[in-house]
C-alpha positions, -999 to +999 in steps of 0.1 A: +612+674+255+634+679+286+622+652+312+626+654+354+641+625+364+639+616+403+639+581+419+638+564+454+616+589+471+608+566+501+579+586+508+600+617+518+580+648+517+606+669+525+626+658+495+600+659+473+591+694+479+625+703+476+626+682+442+592+699+433+606+735+438+636+721+412+615+710+389+598+743+388+629+765+386+643+739+356+608+744+333+604+707+323+579+694+305+575+661+321+580+639+353+600+609+349+598+585+382+618+551+386+603+535+414+599+533+452+575+559+459+556+560+494+574+528+514+607+534+527+616+497+523+627+474+553+660+478+542+660+513+547+657+537+575+627+560+575+640+589+555+634+628+567+599+639+567+582+603+558+551+612+550+536+590+522+499+609+526+514+639+516+537+626+490+505+613+473+492+647+473+523+663+459+521+638+431+486+640+427+489+676+417+516+667+385+494+636+374+491+645+343+528+653+333+541+624+353+556+586+339+566+562+364+576+531+364+566+501+392+599+495+420+606+471+445+586+487+474+553+493+455+525+477+462+487+475+448+473+501+470+499+525+461+483+524+423+453+527+441+460+562+459+483+576+431+461+595+402+490+580+377+498+548+366+529+530+378+527+512+345+552+481+350+583+473+363+597+489+327+585+511+302+600+521+264+600+555+248+620+575+220+647+602+230+657+621+203+668+590+180+675+567+207+658+538+226+652+547+265+643+517+283+631+530+318+633+506+348+637+509+387+668+482+387+656+458+407+649+435+381+666+447+349+700+462+355+736+464+345+744+426+357+710+412+336+710+435+306+680+435+279+694+441+244+689+473+231+702+491+194+738+509+204+736+547+215+706+534+238+698+546+273+692+524+301+678+547+330+670+528+366+676+542+400+668+511+428+711+517+438+702+548+452+739+558+436+741+585+409+754+572+378+761+577+339+784+559+320+787+542+281+790+502+288+790+485+256+776+507+234+748+515+258+743+545+280+736+536+318+722+566+337+708+566+374+699+603+389+705+584+427+678+590+453+664+622+461+654+610+501+680+580+507+715+580+484+742+557+496+773+557+488+784+590+504+768+605+476+740+636+476+706+639+473+703+642+438+676+648+406+684+646+365+676+663+338+675+640+306+670+658+274+680+649+235+714+653+244+730+649+281+720+635+311+727+665+340+730+652+376+718+677+404+719+682+439+685+694+456+700+724+456+706+730+415+746+719+421+755+701+392+773+669+399+772+650+367+771+662+329+769+635+304+767+644+272+751+617+245+783+607+218 
């Protein structure tokens, strides 16, 4: 199973279109969205191509393969216009023989951890800064942001499967290739 992981779209149809081109090229099976889909947030400038209505159209076309969690910028109205559930502030999945905890990152993160079996994966966005690291036996993974990256990082997405977490630019260049051990 191959997952295309994005976070922090913040209403940018410009960057979402670029990401969807990469999704098609990557031939992933499912899309995981780590929250902050439509609204840019009070702390962020408007991203290039800010057009939440177009973001809705683009994502609703792929609703049957999207798994998403709610971010801190989501509202109940967002759930009314999107054809896929935002589920909750977190979700759990199985990735091969690992627990995969999916969250936006504003409630649960490296500082507010949850207990998980060793070698589990904690997948989040929120910081807009890409990351792949093993801390206290847990893999902490963040694809960065497709629309408003921070920390001088590029616009990015990730590919996740049972063996690795690969973060790439929206041009497809590999930034991080993180193998699970």
